[in-house]
Backbone and ligand atoms as CSV (ligand in chain L), in Angstrom:
chain,resi,resn,atom,element,x,y,z
A,1,MET,N,N,157.581,150.450,-23.281
A,1,MET,CA,C,158.602,149.664,-22.581
A,1,MET,C,C,159.597,150.582,-21.876
A,2,LYS,N,N,159.967,150.202,-20.655
A,2,LYS,CA,C,160.863,151.049,-19.864
A,2,LYS,C,C,162.298,150.945,-20.400
A,3,ALA,N,N,162.956,152.081,-20.509
A,3,ALA,CA,C,164.327,152.066,-21.007
A,3,ALA,C,C,165.290,151.717,-19.881
A,4,LYS,N,N,166.346,151.009,-20.268
A,4,LYS,CA,C,167.416,150.707,-19.304
A,4,LYS,C,C,168.494,151.777,-19.493
A,5,ILE,N,N,168.885,152.421,-18.423
A,5,ILE,CA,C,169.948,153.432,-18.520
A,5,ILE,C,C,171.265,152.777,-18.113
A,6,ARG,N,N,172.233,152.865,-18.988
A,6,ARG,CA,C,173.531,152.230,-18.712
A,6,ARG,C,C,174.652,153.085,-19.286
A,7,ILE,N,N,175.875,152.692,-18.938
A,7,ILE,CA,C,177.045,153.411,-19.460
A,7,ILE,C,C,177.285,152.990,-20.916
A,8,PHE,N,N,177.729,153.931,-21.719
A,8,PHE,CA,C,178.108,153.656,-23.122
A,8,PHE,C,C,179.072,152.475,-23.141
A,9,GLN,N,N,178.862,151.552,-24.061
A,9,GLN,CA,C,179.755,150.399,-24.158
A,9,GLN,C,C,180.170,150.151,-25.601
A,10,GLU,N,N,181.165,149.279,-25.742
A,10,GLU,CA,C,181.670,148.939,-27.067
A,10,GLU,C,C,180.497,148.530,-27.959
A,11,GLY,N,N,180.480,148.978,-29.159
A,11,GLY,CA,C,179.385,148.621,-30.068
A,11,GLY,C,C,178.303,149.693,-30.136
A,12,ASP,N,N,178.368,150.658,-29.213
A,12,ASP,CA,C,177.341,151.707,-29.201
A,12,ASP,C,C,177.660,152.846,-30.170
A,13,GLN,N,N,178.928,152.938,-30.584
A,13,GLN,CA,C,179.316,154.145,-31.331
A,13,GLN,C,C,178.453,154.404,-32.578
A,14,GLU,N,N,178.296,153.379,-33.395
A,14,GLU,CA,C,177.544,153.577,-34.631
A,14,GLU,C,C,176.076,153.979,-34.353
A,15,PRO,N,N,175.361,153.203,-33.504
A,15,PRO,CA,C,173.976,153.626,-33.233
A,15,PRO,C,C,173.867,154.977,-32.547
A,16,VAL,N,N,174.834,155.309,-31.704
A,16,VAL,CA,C,174.757,156.598,-31.017
A,16,VAL,C,C,174.953,157.742,-32.024
A,17,ILE,N,N,175.902,157.578,-32.927
A,17,ILE,CA,C,176.101,158.635,-33.936
A,17,ILE,C,C,174.861,158.728,-34.838
A,18,GLY,N,N,174.278,157.585,-35.148
A,18,GLY,CA,C,173.031,157.587,-35.939
A,18,GLY,C,C,171.928,158.333,-35.202
A,19,LEU,N,N,171.831,158.080,-33.910
A,19,LEU,CA,C,170.840,158.780,-33.069
A,19,LEU,C,C,171.066,160.288,-33.125
A,20,TRP,N,N,172.319,160.705,-32.957
A,20,TRP,CA,C,172.616,162.145,-32.971
A,20,TRP,C,C,172.274,162.752,-34.330
A,21,ARG,N,N,172.545,161.994,-35.395
A,21,ARG,CA,C,172.192,162.510,-36.735
A,21,ARG,C,C,170.679,162.635,-36.861
A,22,ASP,N,N,169.956,161.588,-36.422
A,22,ASP,CA,C,168.488,161.612,-36.518
A,22,ASP,C,C,167.900,162.768,-35.715
A,23,CYS,N,N,168.609,163.166,-34.652
A,23,CYS,CA,C,168.111,164.234,-33.775
A,23,CYS,C,C,168.674,165.599,-34.148
A,24,GLY,N,N,169.446,165.657,-35.220
A,24,GLY,CA,C,169.970,166.947,-35.675
A,24,GLY,C,C,171.058,167.524,-34.791
A,25,LEU,N,N,171.787,166.659,-34.088
A,25,LEU,CA,C,172.821,167.167,-33.181
A,25,LEU,C,C,174.225,167.153,-33.789
A,26,VAL,N,N,174.335,166.626,-35.002
A,26,VAL,CA,C,175.666,166.589,-35.622
A,26,VAL,C,C,175.833,167.815,-36.505
A,27,VAL,N,N,176.898,168.560,-36.219
A,27,VAL,CA,C,177.169,169.787,-36.970
A,27,VAL,C,C,178.540,169.680,-37.639
A,28,PRO,N,N,178.734,170.395,-38.728
A,28,PRO,CA,C,179.967,170.205,-39.514
A,28,PRO,C,C,181.251,170.459,-38.719
A,29,TRP,N,N,181.192,171.313,-37.697
A,29,TRP,CA,C,182.424,171.657,-36.988
A,29,TRP,C,C,182.726,170.701,-35.818
A,30,ASN,N,N,181.881,169.695,-35.580
A,30,ASN,CA,C,182.140,168.691,-34.540
A,30,ASN,C,C,182.120,167.308,-35.159
A,31,ASP,N,N,183.214,166.592,-35.043
A,31,ASP,CA,C,183.253,165.213,-35.520
A,31,ASP,C,C,182.717,164.325,-34.389
A,32,PRO,N,N,181.553,163.673,-34.569
A,32,PRO,CA,C,180.954,162.914,-33.470
A,32,PRO,C,C,181.833,161.752,-32.995
A,33,ALA,N,N,182.566,161.121,-33.921
A,33,ALA,CA,C,183.438,160.001,-33.520
A,33,ALA,C,C,184.569,160.515,-32.624
A,34,LYS,N,N,185.082,161.703,-32.961
A,34,LYS,CA,C,186.144,162.281,-32.115
A,34,LYS,C,C,185.576,162.694,-30.760
A,35,ASP,N,N,184.355,163.213,-30.760
A,35,ASP,CA,C,183.713,163.584,-29.484
A,35,ASP,C,C,183.579,162.353,-28.584
A,36,ILE,N,N,183.203,161.228,-29.172
A,36,ILE,CA,C,183.046,159.989,-28.393
A,36,ILE,C,C,184.410,159.524,-27.886
A,37,GLN,N,N,185.399,159.531,-28.754
A,37,GLN,CA,C,186.736,159.094,-28.358
A,37,GLN,C,C,187.267,159.922,-27.188
A,38,ARG,N,N,187.083,161.239,-27.298
A,38,ARG,CA,C,187.570,162.121,-26.221
A,38,ARG,C,C,186.860,161.808,-24.909
A,39,LYS,N,N,185.554,161.567,-25.000
A,39,LYS,CA,C,184.796,161.272,-23.778
A,39,LYS,C,C,185.271,159.967,-23.152
A,40,LEU,N,N,185.521,158.958,-23.994
A,40,LEU,CA,C,185.952,157.656,-23.474
A,40,LEU,C,C,187.326,157.750,-22.822
A,41,GLU,N,N,188.152,158.684,-23.300
A,41,GLU,CA,C,189.484,158.861,-22.706
A,41,GLU,C,C,189.429,159.690,-21.430
A,42,ASP,N,N,188.349,160.417,-21.233
A,42,ASP,CA,C,188.272,161.333,-20.086
A,42,ASP,C,C,187.421,160.778,-18.951
A,43,SER,N,N,186.154,160.508,-19.213
A,43,SER,CA,C,185.237,160.075,-18.145
A,43,SER,C,C,184.122,159.226,-18.739
A,44,PRO,N,N,184.465,158.006,-19.163
A,44,PRO,CA,C,183.484,157.148,-19.837
A,44,PRO,C,C,182.278,156.832,-18.967
A,45,GLU,N,N,182.473,156.852,-17.647
A,45,GLU,CA,C,181.375,156.487,-16.738
A,45,GLU,C,C,180.260,157.528,-16.732
A,46,LEU,N,N,180.520,158.695,-17.317
A,46,LEU,CA,C,179.488,159.737,-17.363
A,46,LEU,C,C,178.808,159.820,-18.743
A,47,PHE,N,N,179.097,158.872,-19.573
A,47,PHE,CA,C,178.497,158.829,-20.913
A,47,PHE,C,C,177.379,157.779,-20.868
A,48,LEU,N,N,176.138,158.244,-20.850
A,48,LEU,CA,C,174.996,157.354,-20.616
A,48,LEU,C,C,174.210,157.076,-21.892
A,49,VAL,N,N,173.693,155.880,-21.930
A,49,VAL,CA,C,172.876,155.443,-23.064
A,49,VAL,C,C,171.580,154.865,-22.514
A,50,ALA,N,N,170.470,155.132,-23.191
A,50,ALA,CA,C,169.202,154.481,-22.853
A,50,ALA,C,C,168.986,153.372,-23.869
A,51,GLU,N,N,168.638,152.211,-23.369
A,51,GLU,CA,C,168.448,151.053,-24.246
A,51,GLU,C,C,167.027,150.518,-24.099
A,52,THR,N,N,166.371,150.304,-25.232
A,52,THR,CA,C,165.073,149.624,-25.186
A,52,THR,C,C,165.129,148.443,-26.149
A,53,GLU,N,N,164.735,147.300,-25.663
A,53,GLU,CA,C,164.738,146.056,-26.444
A,53,GLU,C,C,166.071,145.832,-27.156
A,54,GLY,N,N,167.153,146.145,-26.476
A,54,GLY,CA,C,168.490,145.893,-27.017
A,54,GLY,C,C,169.000,146.942,-27.980
A,55,PHE,N,N,168.228,147.987,-28.211
A,55,PHE,CA,C,168.656,149.031,-29.149
A,55,PHE,C,C,168.876,150.361,-28.427
A,56,VAL,N,N,169.792,151.146,-28.989
A,56,VAL,CA,C,170.052,152.467,-28.411
A,56,VAL,C,C,168.866,153.378,-28.711
A,57,ALA,N,N,168.269,153.894,-27.631
A,57,ALA,CA,C,167.100,154.765,-27.789
A,57,ALA,C,C,167.412,156.205,-27.410
A,58,GLY,N,N,168.477,156.384,-26.634
A,58,GLY,CA,C,168.784,157.746,-26.195
A,58,GLY,C,C,170.205,157.847,-25.679
A,59,SER,N,N,170.654,159.083,-25.513
A,59,SER,CA,C,172.008,159.304,-24.978
A,59,SER,C,C,172.034,160.566,-24.140
A,60,CYS,N,N,173.018,160.619,-23.274
A,60,CYS,CA,C,173.250,161.809,-22.456
A,60,CYS,C,C,174.718,161.779,-22.044
A,61,MET,N,N,175.450,162.801,-22.447
A,61,MET,CA,C,176.865,162.867,-22.105
A,61,MET,C,C,177.033,163.886,-20.980
A,62,ALA,N,N,177.304,163.386,-19.779
A,62,ALA,CA,C,177.482,164.296,-18.640
A,62,ALA,C,C,178.968,164.522,-18.390
A,63,GLY,N,N,179.265,165.571,-17.652
A,63,GLY,CA,C,180.646,165.845,-17.291
A,63,GLY,C,C,180.690,166.583,-15.974
A,64,TYR,N,N,181.824,166.524,-15.297
A,64,TYR,CA,C,182.005,167.281,-14.052
A,64,TYR,C,C,183.434,167.800,-14.030
A,65,ASP,N,N,183.573,169.112,-13.925
A,65,ASP,CA,C,184.912,169.689,-13.966
A,65,ASP,C,C,185.425,170.076,-12.579
A,66,GLY,N,N,184.708,169.603,-11.533
A,66,GLY,CA,C,185.118,169.936,-10.172
A,66,GLY,C,C,184.415,171.170,-9.654
A,67,HIS,N,N,183.675,171.834,-10.507
A,67,HIS,CA,C,182.938,173.037,-10.111
A,67,HIS,C,C,181.480,172.931,-10.525
A,68,ARG,N,N,181.250,172.584,-11.791
A,68,ARG,CA,C,179.910,172.443,-12.326
A,68,ARG,C,C,179.788,171.123,-13.083
A,69,GLY,N,N,178.557,170.623,-13.088
A,69,GLY,CA,C,178.271,169.485,-13.941
A,69,GLY,C,C,177.739,169.996,-15.261
A,70,TRP,N,N,177.943,169.227,-16.304
A,70,TRP,CA,C,177.494,169.638,-17.633
A,70,TRP,C,C,176.762,168.501,-18.320
A,71,ILE,N,N,175.835,168.847,-19.160
A,71,ILE,CA,C,175.094,167.856,-19.941
A,71,ILE,C,C,175.228,168.208,-21.426
A,72,PHE,N,N,175.619,167.244,-22.202
A,72,PHE,CA,C,175.699,167.411,-23.658
A,72,PHE,C,C,175.034,166.206,-24.325
A,73,TYR,N,N,174.776,166.345,-25.600
A,73,TYR,CA,C,174.272,165.228,-26.410
A,73,TYR,C,C,173.079,164.514,-25.773
A,74,MET,N,N,172.128,165.284,-25.270
A,74,MET,CA,C,170.861,164.691,-24.806
A,74,MET,C,C,170.010,164.433,-26.042
A,75,ALA,N,N,169.683,163.188,-26.276
A,75,ALA,CA,C,168.920,162.858,-27.495
A,75,ALA,C,C,168.120,161.586,-27.291
A,76,VAL,N,N,166.945,161.556,-27.879
A,76,VAL,CA,C,166.088,160.360,-27.860
A,76,VAL,C,C,165.601,160.116,-29.292
A,77,GLN,N,N,165.623,158.876,-29.706
A,77,GLN,CA,C,165.154,158.526,-31.052
A,77,GLN,C,C,163.793,159.163,-31.302
A,78,PRO,N,N,163.623,159.820,-32.436
A,78,PRO,CA,C,162.356,160.510,-32.699
A,78,PRO,C,C,161.118,159.638,-32.472
A,79,ASP,N,N,161.173,158.371,-32.867
A,79,ASP,CA,C,159.964,157.530,-32.701
A,79,ASP,C,C,159.775,157.039,-31.261
A,80,GLN,N,N,160.702,157.408,-30.362
A,80,GLN,CA,C,160.541,156.999,-28.956
A,80,GLN,C,C,160.454,158.209,-28.021
A,81,GLN,N,N,160.354,159.370,-28.638
A,81,GLN,CA,C,160.224,160.571,-27.800
A,81,GLN,C,C,158.846,160.607,-27.151
A,82,GLY,N,N,158.763,161.289,-26.027
A,82,GLY,CA,C,157.484,161.410,-25.328
A,82,GLY,C,C,157.168,160.226,-24.428
A,83,CYS,N,N,158.166,159.366,-24.187
A,83,CYS,CA,C,157.928,158.162,-23.351
A,83,CYS,C,C,158.696,158.232,-22.026
A,84,GLY,N,N,159.302,159.369,-21.743
A,84,GLY,CA,C,160.015,159.503,-20.465
A,84,GLY,C,C,161.479,159.107,-20.516
A,85,ILE,N,N,161.999,158.838,-21.700
A,85,ILE,CA,C,163.398,158.377,-21.786
A,85,ILE,C,C,164.382,159.492,-21.420
A,86,ALA,N,N,164.134,160.697,-21.917
A,86,ALA,CA,C,165.041,161.807,-21.594
A,86,ALA,C,C,164.991,162.120,-20.101
A,87,ARG,N,N,163.811,162.065,-19.530
A,87,ARG,CA,C,163.703,162.317,-18.089
A,87,ARG,C,C,164.528,161.282,-17.313
A,88,ALA,N,N,164.433,160.019,-17.729
A,88,ALA,CA,C,165.187,158.954,-17.047
A,88,ALA,C,C,166.694,159.175,-17.203
A,89,LEU,N,N,167.124,159.569,-18.402
A,89,LEU,CA,C,168.552,159.835,-18.627
A,89,LEU,C,C,169.044,160.991,-17.760
A,90,LEU,N,N,168.259,162.051,-17.737
A,90,LEU,CA,C,168.651,163.244,-16.983
A,90,LEU,C,C,168.662,162.957,-15.469
A,91,ASP,N,N,167.647,162.245,-14.993
A,91,ASP,CA,C,167.602,161.860,-13.572
A,91,ASP,C,C,168.858,161.085,-13.197
A,92,HIS,N,N,169.207,160.139,-14.059
A,92,HIS,CA,C,170.373,159.296,-13.792
A,92,HIS,C,C,171.650,160.144,-13.770
A,93,ALA,N,N,171.779,161.006,-14.779
A,93,ALA,CA,C,172.978,161.855,-14.856
A,93,ALA,C,C,173.074,162.763,-13.629
A,94,GLU,N,N,171.952,163.354,-13.247
A,94,GLU,CA,C,171.954,164.249,-12.076
A,94,GLU,C,C,172.323,163.471,-10.808
A,95,THR,N,N,171.819,162.247,-10.676
A,95,THR,CA,C,172.130,161.435,-9.493
A,95,THR,C,C,173.625,161.143,-9.427
A,96,VAL,N,N,174.190,160.733,-10.560
A,96,VAL,CA,C,175.621,160.402,-10.587
A,96,VAL,C,C,176.462,161.639,-10.279
A,97,LEU,N,N,176.071,162.784,-10.845
A,97,LEU,CA,C,176.825,164.022,-10.592
A,97,LEU,C,C,176.739,164.405,-9.117
A,98,LYS,N,N,175.542,164.298,-8.557
A,98,LYS,CA,C,175.340,164.651,-7.152
A,98,LYS,C,C,176.175,163.743,-6.238
A,99,GLU,N,N,176.215,162.459,-6.574
A,99,GLU,CA,C,177.012,161.513,-5.782
A,99,GLU,C,C,178.486,161.899,-5.772
A,100,ARG,N,N,178.913,162.584,-6.819
A,100,ARG,CA,C,180.309,163.031,-6.891
A,100,ARG,C,C,180.542,164.346,-6.155
A,101,GLY,N,N,179.469,164.912,-5.640
A,101,GLY,CA,C,179.593,166.182,-4.921
A,101,GLY,C,C,179.381,167.385,-5.802
A,102,CYS,N,N,178.883,167.174,-6.994
A,102,CYS,CA,C,178.661,168.278,-7.937
A,102,CYS,C,C,177.471,169.128,-7.463
A,103,PRO,N,N,177.682,170.422,-7.200
A,103,PRO,CA,C,176.610,171.230,-6.620
A,103,PRO,C,C,175.591,171.778,-7.618
A,104,LYS,N,N,175.966,171.854,-8.883
A,104,LYS,CA,C,175.050,172.462,-9.853
A,104,LYS,C,C,175.344,171.928,-11.246
A,105,VAL,N,N,174.264,171.709,-11.995
A,105,VAL,CA,C,174.461,171.226,-13.361
A,105,VAL,C,C,173.980,172.287,-14.351
A,106,GLU,N,N,174.741,172.449,-15.406
A,106,GLU,CA,C,174.414,173.452,-16.422
A,106,GLU,C,C,174.432,172.803,-17.807
A,107,LEU,N,N,173.781,173.438,-18.720
A,107,LEU,CA,C,173.800,172.910,-20.089
A,107,LEU,C,C,173.578,174.043,-21.068
A,108,MET,N,N,173.926,173.789,-22.290
A,108,MET,CA,C,173.781,174.804,-23.333
A,108,MET,C,C,172.787,174.308,-24.371
A,109,VAL,N,N,171.945,175.199,-24.824
A,109,VAL,CA,C,170.968,174.878,-25.874
A,109,VAL,C,C,171.167,175.911,-26.980
A,110,ARG,N,N,171.235,175.440,-28.197
A,110,ARG,CA,C,171.375,176.406,-29.300
A,110,ARG,C,C,170.172,177.338,-29.324
A,111,ASP,N,N,170.439,178.601,-29.625
A,111,ASP,CA,C,169.381,179.626,-29.670
A,111,ASP,C,C,168.200,179.190,-30.530
A,112,THR,N,N,168.506,178.445,-31.578
A,112,THR,CA,C,167.467,178.058,-32.535
A,112,THR,C,C,166.605,176.888,-32.031
A,113,ASN,N,N,167.039,176.236,-30.968
A,113,ASN,CA,C,166.372,175.026,-30.472
A,113,ASN,C,C,165.320,175.373,-29.406
A,114,THR,N,N,164.329,176.163,-29.798
A,114,THR,CA,C,163.377,176.706,-28.808
A,114,THR,C,C,162.529,175.620,-28.135
A,115,LYS,N,N,162.195,174.567,-28.861
A,115,LYS,CA,C,161.381,173.485,-28.306
A,115,LYS,C,C,162.071,172.847,-27.093
A,116,VAL,N,N,163.368,172.678,-27.233
A,116,VAL,CA,C,164.120,171.997,-26.179
A,116,VAL,C,C,164.258,172.873,-24.932
A,117,LEU,N,N,164.255,174.182,-25.124
A,117,LEU,CA,C,164.298,175.079,-23.960
A,117,LEU,C,C,163.115,174.785,-23.042
A,118,GLU,N,N,161.944,174.591,-23.642
A,118,GLU,CA,C,160.734,174.308,-22.850
A,118,GLU,C,C,160.854,172.977,-22.125
A,119,PHE,N,N,161.457,172.017,-22.795
A,119,PHE,CA,C,161.674,170.700,-22.173
A,119,PHE,C,C,162.527,170.848,-20.908
A,120,TYR,N,N,163.650,171.568,-21.024
A,120,TYR,CA,C,164.532,171.713,-19.851
A,120,TYR,C,C,163.870,172.541,-18.747
A,121,ARG,N,N,163.146,173.565,-19.139
A,121,ARG,CA,C,162.454,174.366,-18.110
A,121,ARG,C,C,161.459,173.496,-17.358
A,122,HIS,N,N,160.763,172.639,-18.106
A,122,HIS,CA,C,159.790,171.718,-17.501
A,122,HIS,C,C,160.478,170.810,-16.476
A,123,LEU,N,N,161.732,170.487,-16.712
A,123,LEU,CA,C,162.450,169.584,-15.808
A,123,LEU,C,C,163.275,170.345,-14.764
A,124,GLY,N,N,162.939,171.604,-14.564
A,124,GLY,CA,C,163.528,172.338,-13.441
A,124,GLY,C,C,164.733,173.205,-13.750
A,125,TYR,N,N,165.094,173.295,-15.004
A,125,TYR,CA,C,166.242,174.135,-15.380
A,125,TYR,C,C,165.759,175.555,-15.650
A,126,SER,N,N,166.546,176.529,-15.215
A,126,SER,CA,C,166.124,177.905,-15.449
A,126,SER,C,C,167.157,178.656,-16.276
A,127,ASP,N,N,166.679,179.682,-16.926
A,127,ASP,CA,C,167.565,180.501,-17.761
A,127,ASP,C,C,168.582,181.207,-16.871
A,128,GLU,N,N,169.803,181.288,-17.345
A,128,GLU,CA,C,170.860,181.939,-16.572
A,128,GLU,C,C,171.264,183.217,-17.309
A,129,PRO,N,N,171.532,184.260,-16.540
A,129,PRO,CA,C,171.892,185.523,-17.193
A,129,PRO,C,C,173.356,185.549,-17.634
A,130,VAL,N,N,173.697,184.609,-18.492
A,130,VAL,CA,C,175.088,184.548,-18.963
A,130,VAL,C,C,175.129,184.424,-20.477
A,131,LYS,N,N,176.217,184.842,-21.017
A,131,LYS,CA,C,176.470,184.648,-22.445
A,131,LYS,C,C,177.575,183.601,-22.534
A,132,VAL,N,N,177.361,182.574,-23.307
A,132,VAL,CA,C,178.384,181.531,-23.436
A,132,VAL,C,C,179.402,181.965,-24.486
A,133,LEU,N,N,180.680,181.916,-24.113
A,133,LEU,CA,C,181.748,182.208,-25.065
A,133,LEU,C,C,182.519,180.925,-25.334
A,134,GLY,N,N,183.085,180.804,-26.469
A,134,GLY,CA,C,183.837,179.602,-26.789
A,134,GLY,C,C,185.069,179.918,-27.603
A,135,LYS,N,N,186.046,179.045,-27.500
A,135,LYS,CA,C,187.261,179.193,-28.311
A,135,LYS,C,C,187.698,177.797,-28.737
A,136,ARG,N,N,187.781,177.578,-29.994
A,136,ARG,CA,C,188.160,176.262,-30.511
A,136,ARG,C,C,189.655,176.048,-30.284
A,137,LEU,N,N,190.038,174.932,-29.692
A,137,LEU,CA,C,191.460,174.618,-29.488
A,137,LEU,C,C,191.954,173.585,-30.503
A,138,ILE,N,N,191.073,172.650,-30.867
A,138,ILE,CA,C,191.429,171.620,-31.853
A,138,ILE,C,C,190.346,171.585,-32.935
A,139,PRO,N,N,190.657,172.025,-34.124
A,139,PRO,CA,C,189.630,171.949,-35.177
A,139,PRO,C,C,189.372,170.499,-35.567
A,140,ASP,N,N,188.109,170.140,-35.760
A,140,ASP,CA,C,187.755,168.765,-36.133
A,140,ASP,C,C,187.644,168.580,-37.639
A,141,GLU,N,N,187.470,169.689,-38.364
A,141,GLU,CA,C,187.266,169.534,-39.815
A,141,GLU,C,C,188.548,169.024,-40.470
L,1,COA,C1,C,164.495,166.986,-25.974
L,1,COA,C2,C,164.368,165.482,-26.010
L,1,COA,C3,C,165.676,164.862,-25.548
L,1,COA,C4,C,163.213,165.058,-25.067
L,1,COA,O1,O,163.164,163.635,-25.061
L,1,COA,P1,P,161.842,162.824,-24.633
L,1,COA,O2,O,162.275,161.414,-24.353
L,1,COA,O3,O,160.794,163.032,-25.637
L,1,COA,O4,O,161.421,163.528,-23.277
L,1,COA,P2,P,160.577,162.841,-22.116
L,1,COA,O5,O,159.513,161.981,-22.734
L,1,COA,O6,O,161.495,162.185,-21.149
L,1,COA,O7,O,159.888,164.082,-21.451
L,1,COA,C5,C,160.120,164.422,-20.090
L,1,COA,C6,C,159.126,165.486,-19.700
L,1,COA,O8,O,159.367,166.674,-20.482
L,1,COA,C7,C,158.179,167.036,-21.176
L,1,COA,N1,N,158.580,167.536,-22.492
L,1,COA,C8,C,159.170,166.851,-23.483
L,1,COA,N2,N,159.411,167.660,-24.536
L,1,COA,C9,C,158.923,168.877,-24.182
L,1,COA,C10,C,158.855,170.137,-24.847
L,1,COA,N3,N,159.354,170.311,-26.072
L,1,COA,N4,N,158.314,171.182,-24.181
L,1,COA,C11,C,157.829,171.029,-22.933
L,1,COA,N5,N,157.845,169.863,-22.248
L,1,COA,C12,C,158.399,168.803,-22.878
L,1,COA,C13,C,157.355,165.771,-21.280
L,1,COA,O9,O,155.982,166.068,-21.415
L,1,COA,C14,C,157.678,165.092,-19.968
L,1,COA,O10,O,156.913,165.639,-18.928
L,1,COA,P3,P,156.449,164.728,-17.659
L,1,COA,O11,O,157.597,163.779,-17.335
L,1,COA,O12,O,156.209,165.735,-16.583
L,1,COA,O13,O,155.242,164.009,-18.120
L,1,COA,C15,C,163.998,164.977,-27.436
L,1,COA,O14,O,162.900,165.726,-27.908
L,1,COA,C16,C,165.119,165.086,-28.445
L,1,COA,O15,O,165.941,164.158,-28.573
L,1,COA,N6,N,165.177,166.192,-29.193
L,1,COA,C17,C,166.156,166.336,-30.282
L,1,COA,C18,C,167.570,166.463,-29.764
L,1,COA,C19,C,167.822,167.739,-28.991
L,1,COA,O16,O,167.516,168.822,-29.460
L,1,COA,N7,N,168.456,167.589,-27.810
L,1,COA,C20,C,168.798,168.679,-26.952
L,1,COA,C21,C,170.133,169.214,-27.241
L,1,COA,S1,S,170.490,170.630,-26.217
């Protein structure tokens, strides 16, 4: 069944967090509920959900900072992977970013997530010669 791609809406929080847990995207140093709240306060229209038969099947949190587009929380329910849902989410996110004038989209993959690197390469993403640095401003724990 074809997934419907839509903006995150009220009632999605619980299933979306469940999806992220099922996909291993929840880590102790990030509170997923706070991540959702922050996104809804900043740019809710870039928070995408894939729905099949009325249930949340996937998510993709895009962002645009005026220079680069970003993709976070790309996830598809394990029992629905391999059906084109992530491709549909990514296509949609890229279209919306492009419509905003975003010239390039980037994303981060944990070093340990080697399977997903192949997925992104397959969809046209290439390795960049950069090291990502980070600094925590608000601890979630
Ligand atoms: C990565 C993930 C989102 C892919 O979702 P999916 O719905 O199974 O992907 P799709 O079915 O849309 O696949 C799209 C294309 O990528 C290919 N693909 C999927 N996984 C792949 C992999 N691991 N390696 C290479 N190609 C892959 C598919 O064959 C398909 O190719 P096609 O459209 O040319 O036929 C999913 O596996 C997932 O949720 N993983 C766990 C969460 C995660 O690690 N997210 C990334 C965080 S950075």
